[in-house]
C-alpha positions in Angstrom: 148.3 127.0 151.5 145.7 126.9 149.2 146.1 129.9 147.3 149.8 129.4 146.9 149.4 126.0 145.1 147.0 127.5 143.2 149.1 130.6 142.2 152.3 128.4 141.3 150.2 126.0 139.3 148.7 129.3 137.5 152.6 130.8 137.0 153.4 126.9 135.2 151.4 128.1 132.4 153.4 130.8 131.0 157.1 128.4 131.9 155.4 125.6 130.0 154.0 128.0 127.2 157.7 129.2 126.9 159.4 125.9 126.9 157.5 124.4 124.2 158.4 127.5 122.3 161.6 127.0 122.7 161.9 123.3 122.4 159.9 123.2 118.9 162.0 125.7 117.4 165.2 123.6 118.6 164.0 120.3 117.4 163.3 122.0 114.0 167.1 123.3 113.8 168.3 119.5 114.2 170.2 118.8 110.7 168.8 116.1 109.1 164.6 115.8 109.0 162.4 113.0 109.7 162.0 112.7 105.6 166.1 111.7 106.0 165.3 109.2 109.1 162.2 107.9 107.1 163.9 107.2 103.6 167.8 107.5 104.4 170.1 108.3 101.5 167.7 106.7 98.7 164.8 109.1 98.8 164.3 111.3 96.4 163.0 114.5 96.2 159.7 113.9 95.5 159.5 111.1 98.3 161.0 113.3 100.6 158.1 116.6 99.6 155.1 113.6 99.7 156.6 113.1 103.4 156.7 116.6 104.2 153.3 117.6 103.1 152.0 114.6 105.1 153.1 115.4 108.3 152.6 119.0 107.6 156.2 120.0 107.8 155.7 122.6 104.3 153.3 124.5 106.3 154.1 128.3 108.0 156.1 127.4 111.2 153.4 129.7 113.7 150.9 127.1 112.0 152.8 124.1 113.0 153.5 125.2 116.1 149.7 125.7 116.7 149.2 122.1 115.6 152.0 121.2 118.0 150.4 122.6 120.6 146.8 121.7 120.4 148.0 117.9 120.4 150.4 118.6 123.4 146.9 119.9 124.8 144.9 116.5 123.8 147.9 114.3 125.0 148.8 113.6 121.6 152.4 113.5 120.9 152.3 111.9 117.5 153.6 108.8 116.5 157.3 107.1 116.5 159.7 107.6 112.8 161.1 104.1 114.2 158.8 102.2 116.3 155.7 103.3 114.3 154.0 103.1 117.6 152.4 106.2 119.4 154.8 108.3 121.4 152.6 108.2 124.7 152.5 104.3 124.4 156.1 104.2 124.1 157.0 106.4 127.1 154.1 104.7 129.3 156.1 101.5 129.0 159.2 103.3 129.4 159.1 105.3 131.9 158.5 103.4 134.7 161.8 102.0 134.5 163.7 105.6 134.9 161.6 105.9 137.7 162.7 103.4 139.3 166.3 103.8 138.7 165.5 107.7 140.1 164.0 106.7 143.0 166.6 103.9 143.8 169.9 106.4 142.8 167.9 109.4 145.4 167.7 106.7 148.3 171.0 105.7 148.2 172.1 110.0 148.1 170.3 110.8 150.3 170.2 108.0 153.2 174.1 107.9 153.0 174.0 111.2 152.0 172.9 113.9 154.6 173.4 111.6 157.2 177.4 111.7 156.2 177.3 115.5 155.6 176.1 116.1 158.9 178.7 113.8 160.6 181.3 115.7 158.7 179.7 118.9 159.8 179.8 118.1 163.5 183.5 116.4 163.1 184.8 119.2 161.2 189.0 118.9 161.1 188.7 114.9 161.8 189.4 112.0 159.6 185.5 111.5 158.8 185.6 114.8 157.8 188.4 115.1 155.5 187.5 111.8 154.2 184.0 112.3 153.3 185.1 115.9 150.9 187.7 113.9 149.6 185.2 111.5 148.7 182.3 113.9 147.7 185.2 115.2 145.1 185.7 112.0 143.7 182.4 111.6 143.4 181.8 114.9 141.5 185.0 114.1 139.0 184.2 110.5 138.4 182.0 110.3 135.0 179.1 108.5 136.0 179.5 106.3 132.7 183.1 105.6 133.9 181.7 104.1 136.8 178.7 102.1 135.2 181.7 100.9 133.5 183.7 100.0 136.3 180.6 98.3 138.8 179.7 96.2 135.9 182.8 94.8 134.6 184.0 94.3 138.7 180.4 92.8 140.2 179.1 91.7 137.3 181.3 90.3 135.2 184.0 89.4 137.3 182.6 88.2 140.3 179.0 87.8 139.2 177.0 89.1 142.0 174.9 91.1 140.1 173.2 91.3 136.7 174.7 93.0 134.1 172.0 94.3 131.5 168.0 94.7 132.0 165.9 95.2 134.7 164.5 92.0 135.8 165.3 88.3 134.5 163.7 87.4 131.3 163.2 83.7 132.8 160.9 85.0 135.8 157.0 84.8 134.6 156.1 88.3 136.2 152.4 89.5 136.2 152.3 93.5 134.6 150.0 95.8 135.6 151.7 98.8 135.9 154.7 98.6 134.4 156.7 99.2 137.4 158.0 95.9 137.8 159.2 96.2 142.3 155.4 97.8 142.8 153.9 94.9 140.4 155.9 92.3 142.3 154.4 93.6 145.6 150.9 94.0 144.3 151.0 90.6 143.3 152.6 89.1 145.8 155.4 88.0 143.7 158.3 88.0 146.1 160.9 86.4 143.5 160.4 89.2 141.2 160.4 91.6 143.7 163.9 90.5 144.9 164.9 89.9 141.0 164.0 93.7 139.8 165.7 95.2 143.4 168.9 93.3 142.2 168.9 94.6 138.6 168.9 98.1 140.1 171.4 97.8 142.6 174.6 98.7 140.3 172.6 101.1 137.7 171.3 102.9 140.9 175.1 103.0 142.2 176.6 104.3 139.5 173.6 107.3 139.1 173.7 108.7 142.6 177.5 109.0 142.7 177.1 112.7 141.9 173.8 113.4 143.7 176.1 111.9 146.6 178.6 113.7 146.2 176.7 116.9 145.8 173.9 116.2 149.1 177.1 115.7 151.3 179.2 118.9 150.4 175.8 121.0 151.2 174.6 119.1 153.6 177.9 119.7 155.7 177.7 123.3 154.4 174.6 123.7 155.9 175.3 122.3 159.3 178.5 124.2 160.0 176.3 127.7 159.2 173.0 126.7 161.5 175.8 125.4 164.5 177.0 129.1 164.2 173.6 130.7 165.0 172.1 132.2 167.6 169.6 130.1 168.4 171.7 127.0 168.7 174.0 128.4 170.9 170.3 129.7 173.2 169.3 126.0 173.0 172.3 124.4 174.1 172.6 127.2 176.9 168.8 126.0 178.2 170.2 123.0 179.1 168.3 121.0 176.0 169.8 117.7 175.3 172.1 117.7 172.4 169.3 114.9 170.8 166.7 117.8 171.0 169.6 120.3 169.4 171.0 118.6 166.9 167.4 117.0 165.7 164.8 120.2 166.5 167.2 122.9 166.2 170.2 122.2 163.8 169.2 119.0 161.3 166.0 120.8 161.1 167.2 124.1 160.1 169.9 122.8 158.0 167.7 120.7 155.1 165.9 123.8 153.5 168.8 124.1 151.0 169.7 120.7 150.8 165.4 120.1 150.0 166.5 122.5 147.5 169.4 120.9 145.9 167.5 117.4 145.7 164.7 118.6 144.2 167.1 120.1 141.2 169.2 116.5 141.4 165.6 114.8 140.8 164.9 116.7 137.2 168.4 116.2 136.3 168.6 112.0 137.1 165.1 112.1 135.0 166.5 113.6 132.5 170.1 112.3 132.6 169.9 108.4 132.9 171.2 108.5 129.3 174.6 106.6 129.7 173.8 104.6 133.0 170.5 102.9 131.1 172.6 102.5 127.7 175.8 101.1 130.5 173.5 98.3 131.7 171.1 98.0 128.9 168.4 98.7 131.3 165.3 99.9 129.6 163.9 102.9 130.1 163.8 106.7 129.0 167.1 107.6 129.0 168.2 104.7 126.3 165.3 105.6 124.6 165.8 109.6 123.6 169.5 108.1 122.9 168.2 106.4 120.3 165.8 108.4 118.9 168.9 111.1 118.7 170.6 109.2 116.5 168.0 108.5 114.3 166.5 112.2 114.0 162.9 110.9 115.6 161.3 114.0 116.1 157.8 112.7 117.7 159.7 111.1 120.7 162.6 113.8 121.2 159.2 116.1 121.1 157.2 114.3 123.6 159.4 113.3 125.7 161.6 115.9 126.7 158.8 117.9 126.7 157.1 115.4 129.4 160.2 115.0 131.5 160.5 118.8 131.7 156.4 118.9 132.9 157.4 116.2 135.7 160.6 118.1 136.6 158.5 121.8 137.0 155.8 119.4 139.8 158.7 118.2 140.9 160.1 121.6 142.2 156.5 123.2 142.9 156.3 119.6 145.5 160.0 121.1 146.9 158.8 124.5 147.4 155.7 123.2 149.0 157.9 121.5 151.7 159.6 124.2 152.4 157.0 125.3 155.3 156.9 121.9 156.6 160.7 121.6 157.4 161.7 124.7 158.0 159.8 126.6 160.4 161.3 130.0 159.7 158.9 129.8 155.8 155.8 130.7 156.0 153.7 130.3 153.1 151.3 132.9 152.3 
């Protein structure tokens, strides 16, 4: 296991190197530039040239990329041209909100998707199966931003059951330690802050979980149907094992491998794709900030945030690979 982990970590080096190169080239190909974002339309050519010299944008592209890699290794991602704050500080301030929202969406998607997909497969051709398949198709087709606006209009503005924006009520005097609002409330035993932070996560979490939930239901159903036809399941039933043992040890466990793979991919997608949800609910996370950075051509923020999210995405998939041997006994890590 240790050798496998070391080998996979070493494989991350060329992956992250190639990713940094592609990201650097992509950002440099975007229209405009940081000098346009800083000066606007009134900047003179001399002023633009001075800014480009101060930021090193007049140097050869290879020199710029080399300095970019050096800053990455030092965790120096530069300074935001819009907020004038270090990109690392902006990320550490906003990333916890996106993590909390992602975890909420995953809990909803996994907690409902796996049991529903399993029950749909066990009752193939019945009403529950048809409802789950049809519902998952609707969940995939409905855009997240549309569902977010519908949930906000009904449950926040009309019924008033849930807050419509933000991560927490600003009137609550909550202690900030890690900037994870739920975790901070648990650590300080400020239960009102915990409840309010969780209440703010419900609607954006449901909206963000809609597509992952639909995907998990469909993949779980298909995987369980495939495992049910395997010889080892029929052999277990022929031996007289209880239905609970057959379902838990043989059917569900052996059908989780593709489900876990999809969850790993969905986790990275949720971390990087919460832009629309965070924008609709004015949720303070990295998604909404990246959206603002694109509009303001804030290149340091784009480079830094996307690079860090990519590293997190790669690490999540590494954890998924390591979990295979624990979930499926047929998998052996060498």
